[in-house]
Backbone and ligand atoms as CSV (ligand in chain L), in Angstrom:
chain,resi,resn,atom,element,x,y,z
A,1,MET,N,N,69.470,46.597,4.561
A,1,MET,CA,C,70.226,47.325,5.596
A,1,MET,C,C,71.677,47.606,5.185
A,2,PRO,N,N,72.408,46.586,4.698
A,2,PRO,CA,C,73.798,46.858,4.270
A,2,PRO,C,C,73.860,47.927,3.187
A,3,THR,N,N,72.845,47.957,2.312
A,3,THR,CA,C,72.844,48.937,1.221
A,3,THR,C,C,72.771,50.356,1.785
A,4,ILE,N,N,71.895,50.519,2.768
A,4,ILE,CA,C,71.738,51.846,3.388
A,4,ILE,C,C,73.053,52.277,4.034
A,5,ARG,N,N,73.691,51.321,4.713
A,5,ARG,CA,C,74.966,51.628,5.365
A,5,ARG,C,C,75.992,52.085,4.328
A,6,LEU,N,N,75.989,51.377,3.207
A,6,LEU,CA,C,76.948,51.689,2.153
A,6,LEU,C,C,76.691,53.097,1.601
A,7,ILE,N,N,75.404,53.407,1.431
A,7,ILE,CA,C,75.055,54.743,0.906
A,7,ILE,C,C,75.524,55.819,1.887
A,8,CYS,N,N,75.284,55.573,3.181
A,8,CYS,CA,C,75.691,56.542,4.211
A,8,CYS,C,C,77.201,56.722,4.190
A,9,LEU,N,N,77.919,55.599,4.089
A,9,LEU,CA,C,79.377,55.646,4.096
A,9,LEU,C,C,79.871,56.455,2.892
A,10,THR,N,N,79.262,56.207,1.737
A,10,THR,CA,C,79.655,56.925,0.517
A,10,THR,C,C,79.415,58.422,0.692
A,11,ALA,N,N,78.266,58.758,1.307
A,11,ALA,CA,C,77.937,60.175,1.505
A,11,ALA,C,C,78.985,60.832,2.391
A,12,VAL,N,N,79.382,60.147,3.463
A,12,VAL,CA,C,80.381,60.701,4.390
A,12,VAL,C,C,81.712,60.885,3.669
A,13,LEU,N,N,82.104,59.890,2.898
A,13,LEU,CA,C,83.378,59.984,2.182
A,13,LEU,C,C,83.361,61.144,1.188
A,14,ASN,N,N,82.234,61.304,0.503
A,14,ASN,CA,C,82.125,62.405,-0.463
A,14,ASN,C,C,82.253,63.752,0.234
A,15,LEU,N,N,81.625,63.868,1.405
A,15,LEU,CA,C,81.704,65.115,2.167
A,15,LEU,C,C,83.143,65.413,2.545
A,16,ASN,N,N,83.863,64.360,2.964
A,16,ASN,CA,C,85.260,64.538,3.351
A,16,ASN,C,C,86.099,65.003,2.171
A,17,ALA,N,N,85.836,64.401,1.013
A,17,ALA,CA,C,86.594,64.780,-0.189
A,17,ALA,C,C,86.324,66.245,-0.507
A,18,PHE,N,N,85.067,66.661,-0.332
A,18,PHE,CA,C,84.694,68.054,-0.613
A,18,PHE,C,C,85.438,69.001,0.328
A,19,ALA,N,N,85.450,68.626,1.627
A,19,ALA,CA,C,86.117,69.464,2.634
A,19,ALA,C,C,87.608,69.555,2.322
A,20,ALA,N,N,88.209,68.435,1.902
A,20,ALA,CA,C,89.646,68.412,1.640
A,20,ALA,C,C,90.007,69.352,0.495
A,21,GLU,N,N,89.131,69.447,-0.505
A,21,GLU,CA,C,89.430,70.324,-1.653
A,21,GLU,C,C,89.268,71.801,-1.302
A,22,GLN,N,N,88.465,72.102,-0.281
A,22,GLN,CA,C,88.220,73.473,0.148
A,22,GLN,C,C,87.876,74.380,-1.020
A,23,VAL,N,N,86.764,74.085,-1.655
A,23,VAL,CA,C,86.358,74.879,-2.802
A,23,VAL,C,C,85.795,76.201,-2.299
A,24,VAL,N,N,86.543,77.270,-2.490
A,24,VAL,CA,C,86.102,78.589,-2.053
A,24,VAL,C,C,85.603,79.326,-3.294
A,25,PRO,N,N,84.358,79.832,-3.263
A,25,PRO,CA,C,83.875,80.546,-4.448
A,25,PRO,C,C,84.668,81.827,-4.704
A,26,LEU,N,N,84.807,82.189,-5.975
A,26,LEU,CA,C,85.570,83.384,-6.333
A,26,LEU,C,C,84.636,84.505,-6.750
A,27,ASP,N,N,84.969,85.720,-6.388
A,27,ASP,CA,C,84.199,86.876,-6.829
A,27,ASP,C,C,84.454,87.042,-8.338
A,28,PRO,N,N,83.385,87.072,-9.146
A,28,PRO,CA,C,83.591,87.127,-10.603
A,28,PRO,C,C,84.287,88.406,-11.087
A,29,THR,N,N,84.199,89.489,-10.339
A,29,THR,CA,C,84.807,90.747,-10.787
A,29,THR,C,C,86.300,90.799,-10.473
A,30,THR,N,N,86.655,90.473,-9.226
A,30,THR,CA,C,88.063,90.622,-8.817
A,30,THR,C,C,88.828,89.303,-8.830
A,31,GLY,N,N,88.110,88.178,-8.827
A,31,GLY,CA,C,88.773,86.878,-8.739
A,31,GLY,C,C,89.194,86.547,-7.324
A,32,MET,N,N,88.789,87.383,-6.368
A,32,MET,CA,C,89.178,87.142,-4.973
A,32,MET,C,C,88.347,86.020,-4.364
A,33,LYS,N,N,88.957,85.264,-3.441
A,33,LYS,CA,C,88.230,84.222,-2.726
A,33,LYS,C,C,87.198,84.873,-1.808
A,34,ILE,N,N,85.947,84.385,-1.908
A,34,ILE,CA,C,84.884,84.937,-1.072
A,34,ILE,C,C,84.956,84.249,0.294
A,35,ALA,N,N,85.809,84.757,1.133
A,35,ALA,CA,C,86.039,84.222,2.480
A,35,ALA,C,C,85.849,85.403,3.441
A,36,PRO,N,N,85.777,85.132,4.765
A,36,PRO,CA,C,85.542,86.234,5.705
A,36,PRO,C,C,86.440,87.455,5.449
A,37,ASP,N,N,85.814,88.622,5.437
A,37,ASP,CA,C,86.492,89.922,5.276
A,37,ASP,C,C,87.003,90.208,3.865
A,38,TRP,N,N,86.589,89.415,2.867
A,38,TRP,CA,C,87.104,89.664,1.513
A,38,TRP,C,C,86.693,91.032,0.985
A,39,GLU,N,N,85.489,91.492,1.377
A,39,GLU,CA,C,85.039,92.798,0.874
A,39,GLU,C,C,85.852,93.951,1.477
A,40,LEU,N,N,86.255,93.751,2.725
A,40,LEU,CA,C,87.096,94.753,3.405
A,40,LEU,C,C,88.421,94.884,2.651
A,41,VAL,N,N,88.984,93.746,2.270
A,41,VAL,CA,C,90.253,93.740,1.538
A,41,VAL,C,C,90.045,94.360,0.148
A,42,ARG,N,N,88.979,93.976,-0.510
A,42,ARG,CA,C,88.695,94.553,-1.837
A,42,ARG,C,C,88.585,96.078,-1.740
A,43,ASN,N,N,87.863,96.550,-0.702
A,43,ASN,CA,C,87.643,97.987,-0.585
A,43,ASN,C,C,88.926,98.783,-0.346
A,44,HIS,N,N,89.932,98.119,0.213
A,44,HIS,CA,C,91.194,98.816,0.490
A,44,HIS,C,C,92.250,98.565,-0.571
A,45,CYS,N,N,92.199,97.424,-1.213
A,45,CYS,CA,C,93.334,97.012,-2.047
A,45,CYS,C,C,93.043,97.014,-3.548
A,46,VAL,N,N,91.812,97.254,-3.960
A,46,VAL,CA,C,91.524,97.278,-5.397
A,46,VAL,C,C,91.057,98.681,-5.777
A,47,ILE,N,N,91.895,99.651,-5.418
A,47,ILE,CA,C,91.586,101.041,-5.733
A,47,ILE,C,C,92.605,101.537,-6.738
A,48,CYS,N,N,93.879,101.330,-6.411
A,48,CYS,CA,C,94.973,101.846,-7.237
A,48,CYS,C,C,95.414,100.827,-8.278
A,49,HIS,N,N,95.188,99.541,-8.013
A,49,HIS,CA,C,95.629,98.516,-8.957
A,49,HIS,C,C,94.695,97.330,-8.917
A,50,SER,N,N,94.892,96.442,-9.866
A,50,SER,CA,C,94.054,95.252,-9.977
A,50,SER,C,C,94.313,94.317,-8.798
A,51,SER,N,N,93.346,93.459,-8.526
A,51,SER,CA,C,93.507,92.464,-7.467
A,51,SER,C,C,94.645,91.500,-7.808
A,52,GLN,N,N,94.959,91.374,-9.092
A,52,GLN,CA,C,96.004,90.418,-9.490
A,52,GLN,C,C,97.365,90.755,-8.874
A,53,THR,N,N,97.602,92.010,-8.541
A,53,THR,CA,C,98.888,92.369,-7.932
A,53,THR,C,C,99.112,91.592,-6.636
A,54,PHE,N,N,98.053,91.321,-5.896
A,54,PHE,CA,C,98.260,90.546,-4.656
A,54,PHE,C,C,97.757,89.106,-4.756
A,55,LEU,N,N,96.813,88.815,-5.657
A,55,LEU,CA,C,96.303,87.440,-5.739
A,55,LEU,C,C,97.364,86.471,-6.234
A,56,ARG,N,N,98.314,86.982,-6.994
A,56,ARG,CA,C,99.328,86.053,-7.498
A,56,ARG,C,C,100.493,85.899,-6.511
A,57,GLN,N,N,100.425,86.593,-5.375
A,57,GLN,CA,C,101.461,86.452,-4.358
A,57,GLN,C,C,101.039,85.395,-3.347
A,58,ARG,N,N,102.020,84.754,-2.720
A,58,ARG,CA,C,101.773,83.834,-1.602
A,58,ARG,C,C,102.720,84.233,-0.486
A,59,ALA,N,N,102.176,84.498,0.689
A,59,ALA,CA,C,103.051,84.967,1.760
A,59,ALA,C,C,102.492,84.600,3.128
A,60,THR,N,N,103.380,84.582,4.081
A,60,THR,CA,C,102.990,84.345,5.472
A,60,THR,C,C,102.401,85.639,6.029
A,61,GLU,N,N,101.855,85.557,7.243
A,61,GLU,CA,C,101.281,86.741,7.885
A,61,GLU,C,C,102.349,87.839,8.014
A,62,ALA,N,N,103.555,87.430,8.416
A,62,ALA,CA,C,104.636,88.416,8.597
A,62,ALA,C,C,104.974,89.085,7.265
A,63,ASN,N,N,104.991,88.301,6.200
A,63,ASN,CA,C,105.339,88.879,4.898
A,63,ASN,C,C,104.223,89.751,4.332
A,64,TRP,N,N,102.978,89.367,4.588
A,64,TRP,CA,C,101.879,90.241,4.159
A,64,TRP,C,C,101.928,91.568,4.926
A,65,THR,N,N,102.340,91.499,6.195
A,65,THR,CA,C,102.468,92.725,6.987
A,65,THR,C,C,103.506,93.633,6.334
A,66,SER,N,N,104.614,93.049,5.897
A,66,SER,CA,C,105.632,93.914,5.284
A,66,SER,C,C,105.189,94.418,3.910
A,67,VAL,N,N,104.330,93.650,3.210
A,67,VAL,CA,C,103.784,94.147,1.940
A,67,VAL,C,C,102.955,95.408,2.219
A,68,LEU,N,N,102.136,95.336,3.277
A,68,LEU,CA,C,101.289,96.482,3.619
A,68,LEU,C,C,102.131,97.708,3.992
A,69,GLU,N,N,103.188,97.450,4.762
A,69,GLU,CA,C,104.062,98.563,5.169
A,69,GLU,C,C,104.756,99.163,3.946
A,70,TRP,N,N,105.158,98.278,3.029
A,70,TRP,CA,C,105.813,98.730,1.792
A,70,TRP,C,C,104.825,99.553,0.955
A,71,MET,N,N,103.568,99.090,0.912
A,71,MET,CA,C,102.495,99.783,0.210
A,71,MET,C,C,102.299,101.189,0.784
A,72,GLN,N,N,102.394,101.277,2.128
A,72,GLN,CA,C,102.187,102.572,2.791
A,72,GLN,C,C,103.362,103.513,2.527
A,73,LYS,N,N,104.562,102.933,2.435
A,73,LYS,CA,C,105.754,103.740,2.224
A,73,LYS,C,C,105.878,104.173,0.768
A,74,HIS,N,N,105.604,103.256,-0.159
A,74,HIS,CA,C,105.905,103.514,-1.568
A,74,HIS,C,C,104.687,103.517,-2.493
A,75,GLY,N,N,103.561,102.976,-2.048
A,75,GLY,CA,C,102.409,102.863,-2.948
A,75,GLY,C,C,101.347,103.910,-2.691
A,76,GLY,N,N,101.473,104.627,-1.589
A,76,GLY,CA,C,100.493,105.661,-1.268
A,76,GLY,C,C,99.324,105.144,-0.459
A,77,LEU,N,N,99.437,103.895,0.035
A,77,LEU,CA,C,98.358,103.384,0.894
A,77,LEU,C,C,98.357,104.168,2.204
A,78,TRP,N,N,97.189,104.588,2.587
A,78,TRP,CA,C,97.031,105.403,3.794
A,78,TRP,C,C,97.215,104.542,5.051
A,79,LYS,N,N,97.331,105.214,6.211
A,79,LYS,CA,C,97.453,104.509,7.485
A,79,LYS,C,C,96.115,103.851,7.782
A,80,LEU,N,N,96.167,102.589,8.172
A,80,LEU,CA,C,94.927,101.846,8.413
A,80,LEU,C,C,94.644,101.746,9.897
A,81,ASP,N,N,93.360,101.695,10.205
A,81,ASP,CA,C,92.924,101.407,11.561
A,81,ASP,C,C,93.497,100.037,11.948
A,82,ALA,N,N,94.029,99.901,13.163
A,82,ALA,CA,C,94.719,98.666,13.585
A,82,ALA,C,C,93.856,97.419,13.395
A,83,GLU,N,N,92.589,97.552,13.718
A,83,GLU,CA,C,91.670,96.412,13.620
A,83,GLU,C,C,91.476,96.001,12.155
A,84,VAL,N,N,91.337,97.012,11.293
A,84,VAL,CA,C,91.150,96.779,9.855
A,84,VAL,C,C,92.397,96.118,9.280
A,85,GLU,N,N,93.547,96.657,9.663
A,85,GLU,CA,C,94.823,96.129,9.165
A,85,GLU,C,C,94.977,94.648,9.535
A,86,LYS,N,N,94.614,94.311,10.763
A,86,LYS,CA,C,94.722,92.932,11.239
A,86,LYS,C,C,93.848,92.013,10.374
A,87,LYS,N,N,92.630,92.478,10.096
A,87,LYS,CA,C,91.691,91.664,9.322
A,87,LYS,C,C,92.188,91.466,7.890
A,88,ILE,N,N,92.738,92.522,7.306
A,88,ILE,CA,C,93.247,92.441,5.928
A,88,ILE,C,C,94.384,91.419,5.858
A,89,ILE,N,N,95.296,91.517,6.808
A,89,ILE,CA,C,96.454,90.610,6.827
A,89,ILE,C,C,95.994,89.172,7.057
A,90,LYS,N,N,95.043,88.992,7.952
A,90,LYS,CA,C,94.511,87.642,8.230
A,90,LYS,C,C,93.922,87.045,6.958
A,91,TYR,N,N,93.088,87.826,6.266
A,91,TYR,CA,C,92.461,87.320,5.033
A,91,TYR,C,C,93.527,86.906,4.024
A,92,LEU,N,N,94.521,87.761,3.843
A,92,LEU,CA,C,95.558,87.474,2.850
A,92,LEU,C,C,96.373,86.242,3.244
A,93,ALA,N,N,96.741,86.146,4.530
A,93,ALA,CA,C,97.584,85.023,4.965
A,93,ALA,C,C,96.820,83.702,4.929
A,94,ILE,N,N,95.526,83.744,5.253
A,94,ILE,CA,C,94.746,82.505,5.258
A,94,ILE,C,C,94.467,82.053,3.826
A,95,ASN,N,N,94.072,82.990,2.977
A,95,ASN,CA,C,93.648,82.616,1.625
A,95,ASN,C,C,94.763,82.636,0.598
A,96,TYR,N,N,95.813,83.394,0.874
A,96,TYR,CA,C,96.933,83.474,-0.071
A,96,TYR,C,C,98.247,83.295,0.693
A,97,GLY,N,N,98.235,82.263,1.525
A,97,GLY,CA,C,99.425,81.919,2.305
A,97,GLY,C,C,100.353,81.047,1.485
A,98,PRO,N,N,101.515,80.753,2.017
A,98,PRO,CA,C,102.475,79.972,1.242
A,98,PRO,C,C,102.026,78.547,0.960
A,99,GLY,N,N,101.148,77.994,1.815
A,99,GLY,CA,C,100.681,76.627,1.596
A,99,GLY,C,C,101.839,75.651,1.637
A,100,SER,N,N,101.891,74.771,0.660
A,100,SER,CA,C,102.963,73.771,0.666
A,100,SER,C,C,104.286,74.437,0.287
A,101,ALA,N,N,105.371,73.805,0.677
A,101,ALA,CA,C,106.699,74.403,0.484
A,101,ALA,C,C,107.005,74.664,-0.987
A,102,ASP,N,N,106.402,73.893,-1.898
A,102,ASP,CA,C,106.708,74.089,-3.318
A,102,ASP,C,C,105.922,75.253,-3.918
A,103,ASN,N,N,105.223,75.980,-3.055
A,103,ASN,CA,C,104.478,77.140,-3.532
A,103,ASN,C,C,105.330,78.406,-3.509
A,104,TYR,N,N,106.486,78.340,-2.854
A,104,TYR,CA,C,107.392,79.479,-2.822
A,104,TYR,C,C,108.092,79.586,-4.169
A,105,ARG,N,N,108.671,80.745,-4.428
A,105,ARG,CA,C,109.489,80.880,-5.635
A,105,ARG,C,C,110.684,79.955,-5.489
A,106,ARG,N,N,111.139,79.406,-6.593
A,106,ARG,CA,C,112.309,78.530,-6.523
A,106,ARG,C,C,113.539,79.367,-6.180
A,107,ALA,N,N,114.547,78.682,-5.684
A,107,ALA,CA,C,115.798,79.381,-5.364
A,107,ALA,C,C,116.445,79.837,-6.665
A,108,GLN,N,N,117.238,80.881,-6.563
A,108,GLN,CA,C,117.929,81.410,-7.731
A,108,GLN,C,C,118.860,80.335,-8.294
A,109,ILE,N,N,118.958,80.253,-9.625
A,109,ILE,CA,C,119.845,79.262,-10.248
A,109,ILE,C,C,121.287,79.710,-10.039
A,110,SER,N,N,122.127,78.772,-9.703
A,110,SER,CA,C,123.525,79.083,-9.445
A,110,SER,C,C,124.164,79.696,-10.688
A,111,ALA,N,N,125.014,80.696,-10.483
A,111,ALA,CA,C,125.639,81.412,-11.598
A,111,ALA,C,C,126.408,80.456,-12.506
A,112,THR,N,N,126.928,79.391,-11.941
A,112,THR,CA,C,127.725,78.461,-12.746
A,112,THR,C,C,126.851,77.643,-13.697
A,113,LEU,N,N,125.550,77.603,-13.430
A,113,LEU,CA,C,124.640,76.835,-14.286
A,113,LEU,C,C,123.962,77.711,-15.337
A,114,MET,N,N,124.198,79.020,-15.270
A,114,MET,CA,C,123.541,79.938,-16.200
A,114,MET,C,C,124.290,79.982,-17.532
A,115,PRO,N,N,123.549,80.188,-18.645
A,115,PRO,CA,C,124.237,80.351,-19.938
A,115,PRO,C,C,124.992,81.668,-19.942
A,116,PRO,N,N,125.949,81.849,-20.870
A,116,PRO,CA,C,126.680,83.118,-20.921
A,116,PRO,C,C,125.715,84.280,-21.154
A,117,ASN,N,N,125.996,85.386,-20.486
A,117,ASN,CA,C,125.129,86.561,-20.611
A,117,ASN,C,C,125.427,87.311,-21.916
A,118,PRO,N,N,124.458,87.360,-22.866
A,118,PRO,CA,C,124.728,88.014,-24.156
A,118,PRO,C,C,124.874,89.537,-24.045
A,119,TYR,N,N,124.435,90.117,-22.927
A,119,TYR,CA,C,124.499,91.579,-22.762
A,119,TYR,C,C,125.587,91.981,-21.772
A,120,ALA,N,N,126.486,91.061,-21.484
A,120,ALA,CA,C,127.486,91.311,-20.445
A,120,ALA,C,C,128.386,92.493,-20.803
A,121,THR,N,N,128.638,93.322,-19.818
A,121,THR,CA,C,129.609,94.408,-19.974
A,121,THR,C,C,130.886,93.928,-19.289
A,122,GLU,N,N,131.941,94.698,-19.454
A,122,GLU,CA,C,133.204,94.300,-18.828
A,122,GLU,C,C,133.056,94.244,-17.296
A,123,ALA,N,N,132.391,95.263,-16.767
A,123,ALA,CA,C,132.204,95.340,-15.311
A,123,ALA,C,C,131.411,94.133,-14.807
A,124,ARG,N,N,130.389,93.787,-15.572
A,124,ARG,CA,C,129.535,92.657,-15.206
A,124,ARG,C,C,130.347,91.349,-15.201
A,125,LEU,N,N,131.170,91.171,-16.252
A,125,LEU,CA,C,131.988,89.957,-16.344
A,125,LEU,C,C,132.978,89.860,-15.180
A,126,LYS,N,N,133.516,91.032,-14.818
A,126,LYS,CA,C,134.456,91.046,-13.684
A,126,LYS,C,C,133.738,90.610,-12.401
A,127,ALA,N,N,132.529,91.143,-12.221
A,127,ALA,CA,C,131.748,90.808,-11.022
A,127,ALA,C,C,131.397,89.325,-11.017
A,128,GLU,N,N,131.030,88.807,-12.181
A,128,GLU,CA,C,130.670,87.385,-12.248
A,128,GLU,C,C,131.873,86.498,-11.954
A,129,ALA,N,N,133.029,86.927,-12.432
A,129,ALA,CA,C,134.254,86.154,-12.163
A,129,ALA,C,C,134.541,86.144,-10.661
A,130,LYS,N,N,134.322,87.312,-10.022
A,130,LYS,CA,C,134.540,87.397,-8.569
A,130,LYS,C,C,133.568,86.502,-7.822
A,131,LYS,N,N,132.353,86.420,-8.332
A,131,LYS,CA,C,131.352,85.545,-7.698
A,131,LYS,C,C,131.805,84.102,-7.790
A,132,LYS,N,N,132.300,83.716,-8.954
A,132,LYS,CA,C,132.755,82.333,-9.149
A,132,LYS,C,C,133.891,82.003,-8.190
A,133,GLN,N,N,134.754,83.004,-7.948
A,133,GLN,CA,C,135.888,82.771,-7.037
A,133,GLN,C,C,135.453,82.854,-5.570
A,134,GLY,N,N,134.212,83.257,-5.363
A,134,GLY,CA,C,133.712,83.353,-3.991
A,134,GLY,C,C,134.104,84.661,-3.315
A,135,ILE,N,N,134.650,85.620,-4.102
A,135,ILE,CA,C,135.044,86.915,-3.522
A,135,ILE,C,C,133.778,87.729,-3.226
A,136,ILE,N,N,132.797,87.629,-4.137
A,136,ILE,CA,C,131.492,88.271,-3.908
A,136,ILE,C,C,130.494,87.143,-3.675
A,137,GLN,N,N,129.597,87.376,-2.688
A,137,GLN,CA,C,128.565,86.364,-2.412
A,137,GLN,C,C,127.370,86.582,-3.314
A,138,SER,N,N,126.862,85.523,-3.921
A,138,SER,CA,C,125.569,85.641,-4.597
A,138,SER,C,C,124.608,84.772,-3.799
A,139,PRO,N,N,123.294,85.112,-3.807
A,139,PRO,CA,C,122.347,84.406,-2.950
A,139,PRO,C,C,122.423,82.884,-3.152
A,140,ALA,N,N,122.648,82.446,-4.387
A,140,ALA,CA,C,122.664,81.014,-4.661
A,140,ALA,C,C,123.876,80.321,-4.061
A,141,ASN,N,N,124.948,81.083,-3.809
A,141,ASN,CA,C,126.175,80.475,-3.284
A,141,ASN,C,C,126.241,80.488,-1.756
A,142,LYS,N,N,125.285,81.161,-1.138
A,142,LYS,CA,C,125.334,81.316,0.323
A,142,LYS,C,C,125.204,79.988,1.047
L,1,LIG,C1,C,96.983,104.373,-2.847
L,1,LIG,C2,C,97.183,103.371,-3.859
L,1,LIG,C3,C,97.349,101.915,-3.446
L,1,LIG,C4,C,96.561,101.190,-2.589
L,1,LIG,C5,C,95.322,101.629,-1.852
L,1,LIG,C6,C,97.135,99.852,-2.552
L,1,LIG,N1,N,98.211,99.794,-3.373
L,1,LIG,FE1,FE,99.353,98.119,-3.754
L,1,LIG,N2,N,100.473,99.178,-5.079
L,1,LIG,C7,C,100.363,100.544,-5.326
L,1,LIG,C8,C,101.438,100.948,-6.212
L,1,LIG,C9,C,101.661,102.377,-6.712
L,1,LIG,C10,C,102.199,99.793,-6.502
L,1,LIG,C11,C,103.447,99.684,-7.340
L,1,LIG,C12,C,104.619,100.032,-6.432
L,1,LIG,C13,C,105.975,99.792,-7.052
L,1,LIG,O1,O,106.112,98.850,-7.840
L,1,LIG,O2,O,106.891,100.550,-6.689
L,1,LIG,C14,C,101.560,98.689,-5.788
L,1,LIG,C15,C,102.000,97.385,-5.815
L,1,LIG,C16,C,101.505,96.366,-5.027
L,1,LIG,C17,C,102.033,95.003,-4.981
L,1,LIG,C18,C,103.205,94.481,-5.787
L,1,LIG,C19,C,102.758,93.845,-7.063
L,1,LIG,C20,C,103.918,93.295,-7.860
L,1,LIG,O3,O,103.688,92.303,-8.532
L,1,LIG,O4,O,104.996,93.853,-7.806
L,1,LIG,C21,C,101.315,94.316,-4.063
L,1,LIG,C22,C,101.489,92.870,-3.639
L,1,LIG,C23,C,100.302,95.226,-3.547
L,1,LIG,N3,N,100.444,96.442,-4.159
L,1,LIG,C24,C,99.371,94.886,-2.585
L,1,LIG,C25,C,98.431,95.756,-2.066
L,1,LIG,C26,C,97.507,95.402,-1.012
L,1,LIG,C27,C,97.426,94.043,-0.345
L,1,LIG,C28,C,96.741,96.517,-0.781
L,1,LIG,C29,C,95.658,96.670,0.235
L,1,LIG,C30,C,96.042,96.623,1.616
L,1,LIG,C31,C,97.200,97.571,-1.677
L,1,LIG,N4,N,98.231,97.065,-2.435
L,1,LIG,C32,C,96.642,98.828,-1.758
L,1,LIG,C33,C,99.380,101.380,-4.827
L,1,LIG,C34,C,98.393,101.029,-3.935
């Protein structure tokens, strides 16, 4: 009896470990996660460019929405049906969301920590000096 209990316990623990890893199968052609609505996203987003343009991005729902708007303004993406657009954004945010905080791009390195710029022009050096004095704001100094 104890052996059976142990086997059951092991099975439950293994299932939990599997769930925690969330192994989502990938489409062999596009590399996209085969999750709800993935084909809808493939049909709209893998026409003009490779899936890698968006698979390597991580963004929140709001940021994926602005990617789509940017695509429509500058990439030639057509106007989408509201329902379709919602589904595309949901798929992207769920499967390619920011996840843990260390998944975001790192903050820009402070100008004071950067090596000297070998291609610096006079104008560039003047601007960098102003940044050091705090006359011009750089994102890292904000
Ligand atoms: C009609 C063509 C077209 C369609 C459809 C399209 N894109 Fe794009 N996409 C482009 C073009 C063109 C660029 C490059 C724009 C630029 O760099 O100015 C681009 C660039 C991108 C980038 C930036 C990649 C990078 O690394 O800079 C992302 C992200 C992206 N597209 C996501 C999407 C998503 C998500 C969809 C589906 C909703 C989509 N695209 C559908 C034309 C398209």
